[in-house]
Each structure stands twice: as C-alpha cells, then as structure tokens.
DRENDO-1510 file (C-alpha; in Angstrom, 1 decimal, always signed):
<recs>
REC; n; res; u; v; w
REC; 1; MET; +92.4; +31.1; +101.7 .
REC; 2; ARG; +89.9; +30.5; +99.0 .
REC; 3; ASN; +89.9; +32.9; +96.0 .
REC; 4; ASN; +86.6; +34.2; +94.7 .
REC; 5; ALA; +87.6; +33.2; +91.2 .
REC; 6; ASP; +87.5; +29.5; +92.2 .
REC; 7; THR; +83.9; +29.8; +93.2 .
REC; 8; VAL; +82.7; +31.6; +90.1 .
REC; 9; GLU; +84.7; +29.3; +87.8 .
REC; 10; ARG; +82.7; +26.3; +89.2 .
REC; 11; GLU; +79.5; +28.2; +88.6 .
REC; 12; GLY; +80.5; +28.5; +85.0 .
REC; 13; LYS; +79.9; +32.3; +84.8 .
REC; 14; TYR; +83.3; +33.8; +84.5 .
REC; 15; VAL; +86.9; +33.0; +83.3 .
REC; 16; GLN; +89.1; +32.1; +86.3 .
REC; 17; SER; +92.3; +33.4; +84.9 .
REC; 18; VAL; +90.8; +36.8; +84.1 .
REC; 19; GLU; +89.3; +37.0; +87.6 .
REC; 20; ARG; +92.6; +36.2; +89.1 .
REC; 21; ALA; +94.4; +38.8; +87.0 .
REC; 22; LEU; +91.9; +41.4; +88.0 .
REC; 23; ASN; +92.2; +40.4; +91.7 .
REC; 24; ILE; +95.9; +40.9; +91.4 .
REC; 25; MET; +95.7; +44.4; +89.9 .
REC; 26; GLU; +93.1; +45.4; +92.4 .
REC; 27; ALA; +95.3; +44.2; +95.3 .
REC; 28; MET; +98.2; +46.2; +93.9 .
REC; 29; ALA; +96.0; +49.3; +93.6 .
REC; 30; ARG; +94.9; +48.9; +97.3 .
REC; 31; GLU; +98.5; +48.5; +98.4 .
REC; 32; GLY; +99.6; +51.8; +96.8 .
REC; 33; ALA; +103.2; +50.7; +96.6 .
REC; 34; PRO; +105.4; +48.2; +94.7 .
REC; 35; VAL; +104.9; +44.6; +96.0 .
REC; 36; THR; +106.7; +41.3; +95.6 .
REC; 37; VAL; +105.3; +38.2; +94.1 .
REC; 38; THR; +105.2; +36.5; +97.5 .
REC; 39; GLU; +103.3; +39.5; +99.0 .
REC; 40; LEU; +100.8; +39.4; +96.2 .
REC; 41; ALA; +100.3; +35.7; +96.4 .
REC; 42; GLU; +99.4; +36.1; +100.1 .
REC; 43; LYS; +97.0; +38.9; +99.5 .
REC; 44; VAL; +95.0; +37.1; +96.7 .
REC; 45; GLY; +95.3; +33.6; +98.1 .
REC; 46; LEU; +97.0; +32.0; +95.2 .
REC; 47; LYS; +100.2; +30.0; +94.7 .
REC; 48; ILE; +103.4; +32.0; +94.0 .
REC; 49; SER; +103.9; +30.2; +90.7 .
REC; 50; THR; +100.4; +31.1; +89.6 .
REC; 51; VAL; +100.8; +34.8; +90.5 .
REC; 52; HIS; +104.2; +34.8; +88.8 .
REC; 53; ARG; +102.7; +33.5; +85.5 .
REC; 54; LEU; +99.8; +36.0; +85.7 .
REC; 55; LEU; +102.2; +38.9; +86.4 .
REC; 56; SER; +104.4; +37.9; +83.5 .
REC; 57; THR; +101.4; +38.1; +81.2 .
REC; 58; LEU; +100.3; +41.4; +82.6 .
REC; 59; ALA; +103.8; +42.8; +82.3 .
REC; 60; HIS; +104.0; +41.7; +78.7 .
REC; 61; ARG; +100.9; +43.7; +77.9 .
REC; 62; GLY; +102.0; +46.7; +79.9 .
REC; 63; TYR; +99.4; +46.5; +82.7 .
REC; 64; VAL; +102.1; +45.9; +85.4 .
REC; 65; GLU; +105.8; +46.8; +85.5 .
REC; 66; GLN; +108.6; +45.1; +87.3 .
REC; 67; ASP; +111.5; +47.1; +88.9 .
REC; 68; PRO; +114.7; +45.3; +87.8 .
REC; 69; GLU; +116.5; +46.4; +91.0 .
REC; 70; ASP; +114.3; +44.8; +93.6 .
REC; 71; ASN; +112.0; +42.7; +91.4 .
REC; 72; LYS; +108.9; +44.3; +92.9 .
REC; 73; TYR; +105.8; +45.0; +90.7 .
REC; 74; ARG; +103.7; +48.1; +90.3 .
REC; 75; LEU; +100.8; +49.0; +88.1 .
REC; 76; GLY; +101.7; +49.9; +84.5 .
REC; 77; LEU; +100.8; +52.9; +82.4 .
REC; 78; LYS; +98.6; +50.8; +80.2 .
REC; 79; LEU; +96.0; +51.0; +82.9 .
REC; 80; LEU; +96.1; +54.7; +82.8 .
REC; 81; GLU; +95.5; +54.6; +79.0 .
REC; 82; VAL; +92.5; +52.3; +79.5 .
REC; 83; GLY; +91.1; +54.3; +82.4 .
REC; 84; ASN; +91.4; +57.5; +80.5 .
REC; 85; ALA; +89.5; +56.0; +77.5 .
REC; 86; ALA; +86.7; +54.9; +79.8 .
REC; 87; LEU; +86.6; +58.3; +81.4 .
REC; 88; TYR; +86.6; +60.0; +78.0 .
REC; 89; PHE; +83.6; +58.0; +76.8 .
REC; 90; SER; +81.7; +58.5; +80.0 .
REC; 91; ASP; +82.4; +62.2; +80.0 .
REC; 92; ILE; +81.3; +62.9; +76.4 .
REC; 93; ARG; +78.1; +61.0; +76.9 .
REC; 94; THR; +77.3; +62.8; +80.1 .
REC; 95; VAL; +78.1; +66.2; +78.7 .
REC; 96; ALA; +76.3; +65.7; +75.4 .
REC; 97; ARG; +73.1; +64.1; +76.7 .
REC; 98; PRO; +71.2; +67.4; +77.6 .
REC; 99; TYR; +72.2; +68.8; +74.2 .
REC; 100; LEU; +70.9; +65.8; +72.4 .
REC; 101; GLU; +67.6; +66.4; +74.2 .
REC; 102; GLU; +67.7; +70.1; +73.3 .
REC; 103; LEU; +68.2; +69.2; +69.6 .
REC; 104; VAL; +65.1; +67.0; +69.7 .
REC; 105; ASP; +63.1; +69.7; +71.4 .
REC; 106; ILE; +64.1; +72.2; +68.7 .
REC; 107; CYS; +63.9; +70.0; +65.6 .
REC; 108; ASN; +61.7; +67.1; +66.7 .
REC; 109; GLU; +63.9; +64.7; +64.9 .
REC; 110; THR; +66.3; +62.0; +66.2 .
REC; 111; ALA; +69.6; +63.3; +67.6 .
REC; 112; ASN; +72.7; +61.1; +67.7 .
REC; 113; LEU; +76.1; +61.1; +69.3 .
REC; 114; ALA; +78.9; +59.1; +67.5 .
REC; 115; ILE; +82.6; +58.4; +67.8 .
REC; 116; LEU; +85.3; +57.0; +65.5 .
REC; 117; ASP; +86.6; +53.5; +66.0 .
REC; 118; LYS; +89.2; +52.6; +63.3 .
REC; 119; THR; +87.3; +52.7; +60.0 .
REC; 120; ASP; +83.8; +52.7; +61.6 .
REC; 121; VAL; +81.5; +55.2; +63.1 .
REC; 122; VAL; +79.9; +54.0; +66.4 .
REC; 123; TYR; +76.8; +55.5; +67.8 .
REC; 124; ILE; +77.1; +55.8; +71.6 .
REC; 125; ASP; +74.0; +57.8; +72.5 .
REC; 126; GLN; +70.7; +58.8; +70.9 .
REC; 127; VAL; +67.5; +60.7; +71.7 .
REC; 128; GLU; +64.6; +59.7; +69.5 .
REC; 129; SER; +62.2; +62.0; +67.7 .
REC; 130; LYS; +58.9; +62.8; +69.4 .
REC; 131; ASN; +57.1; +62.5; +66.0 .
REC; 132; LEU; +54.2; +60.2; +65.9 .
REC; 133; ILE; +55.7; +58.6; +62.8 .
REC; 134; ILE; +59.3; +57.5; +63.7 .
REC; 135; VAL; +61.5; +56.1; +61.0 .
REC; 136; LYS; +63.7; +53.4; +62.4 .
REC; 137; MET; +67.1; +54.1; +61.0 .
REC; 138; PHE; +70.5; +52.4; +60.9 .
REC; 139; ALA; +71.8; +54.8; +63.5 .
REC; 140; GLN; +71.0; +53.1; +66.8 .
REC; 141; VAL; +73.0; +53.0; +70.0 .
REC; 142; GLY; +75.7; +50.4; +69.7 .
REC; 143; ASN; +75.5; +50.1; +65.9 .
REC; 144; ARG; +78.7; +50.7; +63.9 .
REC; 145; GLY; +79.0; +51.4; +60.2 .
REC; 146; PRO; +81.4; +52.7; +57.5 .
REC; 147; VAL; +82.4; +56.4; +58.0 .
REC; 148; HIS; +82.3; +57.4; +54.4 .
REC; 149; CYS; +78.5; +57.3; +54.0 .
REC; 150; THR; +77.2; +58.9; +57.1 .
REC; 151; ALA; +77.2; +62.6; +58.2 .
REC; 152; SER; +78.4; +61.6; +61.6 .
REC; 153; GLY; +81.3; +59.6; +60.1 .
REC; 154; LYS; +82.3; +62.3; +57.7 .
REC; 155; ALA; +82.3; +65.0; +60.4 .
REC; 156; LEU; +84.8; +62.9; +62.3 .
REC; 157; LEU; +87.0; +62.1; +59.3 .
REC; 158; ALA; +87.2; +65.7; +58.1 .
REC; 159; PHE; +89.0; +67.0; +61.2 .
REC; 160; LEU; +91.5; +64.2; +61.7 .
REC; 161; PRO; +95.2; +65.0; +61.2 .
REC; 162; GLU; +96.2; +64.4; +57.6 .
REC; 163; GLU; +98.4; +61.3; +58.4 .
REC; 164; LYS; +95.6; +59.7; +60.4 .
REC; 165; LEU; +93.1; +60.4; +57.7 .
REC; 166; GLU; +95.3; +58.8; +55.0 .
REC; 167; GLU; +95.8; +55.8; +57.2 .
REC; 168; ILE; +92.0; +55.3; +57.5 .
REC; 169; LEU; +91.3; +55.9; +53.9 .
REC; 170; ASN; +93.9; +53.3; +52.9 .
REC; 171; GLN; +92.1; +50.7; +55.0 .
REC; 172; MET; +88.6; +51.5; +53.9 .
REC; 173; GLU; +86.4; +50.1; +51.2 .
REC; 174; LEU; +84.0; +52.7; +49.9 .
REC; 175; THR; +81.1; +50.3; +49.7 .
REC; 176; ARG; +78.0; +51.5; +47.8 .
REC; 177; PHE; +74.8; +51.4; +49.8 .
REC; 178; THR; +72.6; +53.7; +47.7 .
REC; 179; ASN; +72.9; +55.7; +44.5 .
REC; 180; GLU; +74.0; +58.6; +46.7 .
REC; 181; THR; +76.9; +56.8; +48.4 .
REC; 182; ILE; +80.4; +58.3; +47.7 .
REC; 183; THR; +82.6; +55.5; +46.3 .
REC; 184; ASP; +85.5; +57.6; +44.9 .
REC; 185; VAL; +88.3; +58.6; +47.2 .
REC; 186; LYS; +88.9; +61.9; +45.3 .
REC; 187; HIS; +85.2; +62.8; +45.6 .
REC; 188; LEU; +85.3; +61.9; +49.3 .
REC; 189; LYS; +88.4; +64.0; +50.0 .
REC; 190; LYS; +86.8; +66.9; +48.2 .
REC; 191; GLU; +83.7; +66.5; +50.4 .
REC; 192; LEU; +85.9; +66.3; +53.6 .
REC; 193; GLN; +87.6; +69.6; +52.6 .
REC; 194; ARG; +84.2; +71.2; +52.2 .
REC; 195; ILE; +83.3; +69.9; +55.7 .
REC; 196; ARG; +86.5; +71.4; +57.1 .
REC; 197; ASN; +85.7; +74.7; +55.5 .
REC; 198; GLU; +82.1; +74.9; +56.5 .
REC; 199; GLY; +82.0; +73.0; +59.8 .
REC; 200; TYR; +79.2; +70.5; +59.1 .
REC; 201; ALA; +78.6; +67.3; +57.2 .
REC; 202; LEU; +75.6; +66.1; +55.2 .
REC; 203; ASP; +74.2; +62.7; +54.3 .
REC; 204; TRP; +71.8; +62.8; +51.4 .
REC; 205; GLY; +70.6; +59.3; +51.8 .
REC; 206; GLU; +74.0; +57.8; +51.4 .
REC; 207; ARG; +73.6; +55.0; +53.9 .
REC; 208; GLU; +69.9; +54.6; +53.7 .
REC; 209; GLU; +67.5; +55.7; +51.0 .
REC; 210; HIS; +65.1; +58.5; +52.0 .
REC; 211; VAL; +67.0; +59.2; +55.2 .
REC; 212; ARG; +68.9; +62.4; +55.6 .
REC; 213; CYS; +71.3; +63.5; +58.3 .
REC; 214; ILE; +73.4; +66.6; +59.2 .
REC; 215; ALA; +76.3; +66.4; +61.7 .
REC; 216; ALA; +79.0; +68.6; +63.2 .
REC; 217; PRO; +82.2; +67.8; +65.0 .
REC; 218; ILE; +82.9; +68.0; +68.7 .
REC; 219; PHE; +86.4; +69.0; +69.9 .
REC; 220; ASN; +88.2; +68.5; +73.2 .
REC; 221; HIS; +90.5; +70.9; +75.1 .
REC; 222; GLU; +93.4; +69.9; +72.8 .
REC; 223; GLY; +91.4; +70.8; +69.7 .
REC; 224; LYS; +91.1; +67.2; +68.7 .
REC; 225; VAL; +87.9; +65.9; +67.2 .
REC; 226; ILE; +86.4; +63.4; +69.7 .
REC; 227; ALA; +82.8; +62.9; +68.6 .
REC; 228; SER; +80.1; +64.2; +66.3 .
REC; 229; ILE; +76.5; +65.1; +67.0 .
REC; 230; SER; +73.8; +64.8; +64.3 .
REC; 231; ILE; +70.2; +65.1; +63.5 .
REC; 232; SER; +68.6; +62.5; +61.2 .
REC; 233; GLY; +65.2; +61.8; +59.8 .
REC; 234; PRO; +63.2; +61.0; +56.7 .
REC; 235; SER; +63.7; +63.2; +53.6 .
REC; 236; THR; +60.0; +64.1; +53.6 .
REC; 237; ARG; +60.6; +66.1; +56.8 .
REC; 238; ILE; +64.3; +67.0; +56.4 .
REC; 239; THR; +64.1; +68.8; +53.2 .
REC; 240; THR; +67.0; +70.4; +51.3 .
REC; 241; TYR; +65.8; +73.9; +52.3 .
REC; 242; TYR; +65.3; +72.9; +56.0 .
REC; 243; MET; +68.8; +71.4; +56.1 .
REC; 244; LYS; +70.7; +74.3; +54.6 .
REC; 245; ASN; +68.7; +77.2; +56.0 .
REC; 246; GLU; +67.9; +76.1; +59.5 .
REC; 247; LEU; +69.6; +72.8; +60.6 .
REC; 248; VAL; +73.1; +74.0; +59.7 .
REC; 249; ASP; +73.2; +76.8; +62.2 .
REC; 250; ILE; +71.4; +74.7; +64.8 .
REC; 251; ILE; +73.7; +71.7; +64.7 .
REC; 252; LYS; +76.9; +73.8; +64.5 .
REC; 253; GLY; +75.7; +75.9; +67.5 .
REC; 254; ILE; +74.9; +72.8; +69.6 .
REC; 255; ALA; +78.3; +71.2; +68.7 .
REC; 256; ALA; +80.1; +74.4; +69.7 .
REC; 257; LYS; +78.3; +74.3; +73.1 .
REC; 258; ILE; +79.4; +70.7; +73.8 .
REC; 259; SER; +83.0; +71.5; +72.6 .
REC; 260; HIS; +83.1; +74.4; +74.9 .
REC; 261; LYS; +82.0; +72.1; +77.8 .
REC; 262; MET; +84.8; +69.7; +76.8 .
REC; 263; GLY; +87.3; +72.5; +77.2 .
REC; 264; TYR; +87.7; +73.6; +73.6 .
REC; 265; ASN; +88.6; +77.3; +73.3 .
REC; 266; GLY; +87.9; +77.7; +69.6 .
REC; 267; ASN; +91.5; +78.5; +68.6 .
REC; 268; GLY; +93.4; +76.8; +65.8 .
REC; 269; ALA; +92.5; +75.0; +62.6 .
REC; 270; ASN; +89.4; +73.4; +64.1 .
REC; 271; ARG; +87.8; +76.7; +64.9 .
REC; 272; LEU; +84.0; +76.5; +65.2 .
REC; 273; ASP; +82.1; +79.6; +64.0 .
</recs>
C-alpha cells in the first residue's frame, strides 16, 4: 500500500515524517479505540519499525499514550490541549467580529482584537476605519509587539494573575519607542493597577507617535482575560476629550458584551462595570 506522504515528499511540498505522524494520529482517531503497532502499520501502509519510531516520538511529546499492560496506543491529552487552543482562537474571533464592526460603525476608527502570547501582544482580527484618510498603524492582523506600550497589551497584562504578571515582567525589556513609552517597571505596575480599577487601558502614542488607542479586556466563563478589544486612530481625531468622555464607555460596553457572549457572568475580581 502506497502512503500519501511518499507522493507529496517526491513533489517537494511537504515533510514526509510529519505527514506520516499525522496519518497515524488520524488513523487512531478513526479507530476510536487503542491499537497495536502492527494494526497501525497496516492501516497507514508503513513498516512496523517506522510506525514504532513515530509513535515513540509522539508519545514523548504527549500526543499519544501507550498502555503498559497491553502495549496498545491511544491518543494523548496533548491533542486535547492543542484542539482546545484552536477552538478558543476560532471562537473569540467569531464572537468578536460583529462587535468590531459595531465599533467602527459607532466611532469610525479602526477596531482591533488582540491576544497575549508570552511577552507579546498579537493582533488576530481588525476592521479598518471608514475614514477617507486612513492612518496605517503598527496594529495589523498577524503583527506582534511588546505589551508594555500598547493599550491592547496593557489591558491584557492588567488582569493576569499576579504570579503570571510577574513572570512576564521579569522576561520583558521595556523598550522605548516614543517619548510617551513607559520604560520603568514601577510606573508600568502603577498604570496596570489603574487599568484594573477603571477597566480600560490607554495608549497616548507610546508605540507610534501621533497614534492613540483605547482598549478593554475580554473575559471567558472562568473570569480569565482571553483577549482585548481596542479602537485606534490618529491623535488629530482621537482627542483627549473624545477618549475620556466618549470612547471609555463605548469600549467598555462592547468588551462587556463580548465577555458575556464568552460566558462571563461579571462576578469576581474582573468585574466589568
């Protein structure tokens, strides 16, 4: 039996060992019960020795598990972790998308959705302003940047558990990008406390000069911060008065709606007013 991975390898498009490992896991998923190496080898059309090596590697990483009593293999919990992560990212984007569009309709400025990845903020969705004059900003889908100098990043940092926050702060370099960038840990911690108290984060041109942003956290059903939503635009349009007297209530209201959709009930330390 010829394995599909052999064909694609000759075409130079994919990595044969990865294809084979995926074929094995997919075969195990279809089987729905623990299987032996011999049974798997027959199902995927590979030599027993090859399947054994691949299973050993997958087991080492937690993607499969072997029963010591009968030596049969089953899918491991690592796959559940990876699958849940994929589902989580898909869900938050799907849920938040109409609210990003609503933000743009209300404010006519660019709306962003971001998540935390280690010490970076990563933008996973965006709806651009309908203004005739659009300012191309750092915040673009797929872009990542330091958390300390963006409203989106600070909204995420502020609501982390204290231990996790300290871990991230210890790994970060508070690089200066503009004259407004916070480069002192004490100053940053004070700002994060304000964000926790007031429920929103501000960026006064800390990542890019003349670009302002306001963000609010999004919580899941466990009360954990999972994303942030923000509005950004040029300082000529997003004035201090506009930010504090209009955008604060708007962004907090939209974030609360998304959090509610994600199962957040508003109880506990991360209460959204």
